Every structure is written in structure tokens, then in C-alpha cells.
C-alpha positions as CSV (number, residue, x, y, z in Angstrom):
1,M,23.4,-13.3,32.9
2,N,24.8,-13.0,29.5
3,E,21.5,-14.5,28.1
4,M,19.3,-11.9,30.4
5,G,22.0,-8.9,28.8
6,I,20.9,-10.8,25.2
7,A,17.5,-10.5,26.0
8,L,17.2,-7.2,27.1
9,E,19.1,-6.2,24.3
10,L,16.6,-7.9,22.3
11,L,14.0,-6.2,24.0
12,G,15.2,-2.7,23.5
13,V,16.1,-2.5,19.7
14,G,12.5,-4.4,19.2
15,M,10.5,-1.4,21.0
16,V,13.0,1.2,19.4
17,T,12.0,-0.6,16.1
18,V,8.1,-0.6,16.9
19,F,8.4,3.3,17.8
20,I,10.4,4.6,15.0
21,I,7.9,2.6,12.6
22,L,4.7,4.0,14.6
23,A,6.5,7.4,13.9
24,L,6.9,7.3,10.6
25,V,3.2,6.0,10.2
26,V,1.8,9.1,12.1
27,I,4.2,11.7,10.3
28,L,3.5,10.3,6.8
29,G,0.1,9.8,7.3
30,D,0.0,13.9,8.5
31,L,1.8,14.6,5.4
32,I,-0.4,12.7,3.3
33,I,-3.9,14.7,4.7
34,R,-2.2,18.3,4.7
35,F,-1.0,17.2,0.8
36,V,-4.6,16.4,0.0
37,N,-6.5,19.4,2.0
38,K,-4.0,21.4,0.4
39,F,-4.2,20.6,-3.4
40,M,-7.2,18.5,-3.7
41,P,-10.0,20.7,-1.6
42,E,-13.3,19.1,-1.6
43,P,-15.9,20.4,-4.0
44,E,-18.2,23.0,-3.1
45,K,-21.6,21.5,-2.2
46,V,-24.5,22.7,-4.3
47,S,-27.7,22.7,-2.2
48,A,-30.5,21.2,-3.5
49,A,-33.3,23.6,-3.9
50,K,-36.5,23.0,-1.8
51,S,-39.3,21.1,-3.5
52,T,-42.3,22.5,-4.3
53,V,-44.3,18.9,-3.3
54,S,-46.2,19.4,0.0
55,V,-45.5,16.8,2.8
56,P,-48.6,15.9,4.7
57,E,-48.4,16.9,8.7
58,I,-48.0,14.2,10.6
59,N,-50.7,13.0,13.2
60,S,-50.3,14.5,16.5
61,K,-50.6,11.5,18.2
62,K,-48.1,9.7,16.0
63,I,-45.8,12.2,16.9
64,A,-46.0,11.9,20.5
65,A,-45.4,8.1,20.4
66,I,-42.2,8.7,18.5
67,V,-41.2,11.1,21.0
68,S,-42.3,8.8,24.2
69,A,-40.5,5.7,22.2
70,V,-37.2,7.9,21.8
71,S,-37.5,8.5,25.2
72,K,-37.8,5.1,26.8
73,V,-35.3,3.8,24.4
74,T,-32.4,6.5,25.4
75,N,-33.4,6.6,28.9
76,G,-34.2,10.5,28.5
77,G,-31.1,11.0,27.1
78,G,-32.3,11.5,23.3
79,R,-34.8,14.0,21.2
80,V,-36.5,14.2,18.5
81,V,-35.2,17.0,16.7
82,N,-36.7,16.3,13.1
83,I,-39.3,14.0,11.8
84,E,-39.3,13.0,7.9
85,K,-40.8,10.2,5.8
86,L,-38.0,8.5,3.7
């Protein structure tokens, strides 16, 4: 029974140690995130001016093919919101 007691004691000490270390990681991570968000805010995004270059219209048959392909691949779960040439 003595060996079993030592094993349970080691188990308890190990589990408490892991819990404390993980709690410290979570607390320090949260503090770092709060510090960065407070003292180093994200710079304001400057919206790009709309270009004056006109994009040619996409053929309606191509749009139908793209919509059909997306619907087929996603089993009806996806939808096409925007189509733009890269």
C-alpha cells in the first residue's frame, strides 16, 4: 500500500503543477493581450480611393457556371456574393 500512496501523491503533485502552469499561461496571455490593446492600438486603416478604371462586365453564362459550381461543391451551402478578377 505504501507504493500506491507514493504513486497517488506523485499523481496529485503532477496534476496540481500542470494546473498551476496552465493557469499562469492563461493569465499572462490575457494580461499581454490587454496591455497590447491598450497601449499599442491598431493603426487606422485608410480606405483606398475607388479606381476610375472600369472593369468589364462578366458574361452571364460565366456567372451561371460559377454559381452552379459553387452550389455543387458546397452541396447548396455556399453562395456567390462577389466576383472579381485577381
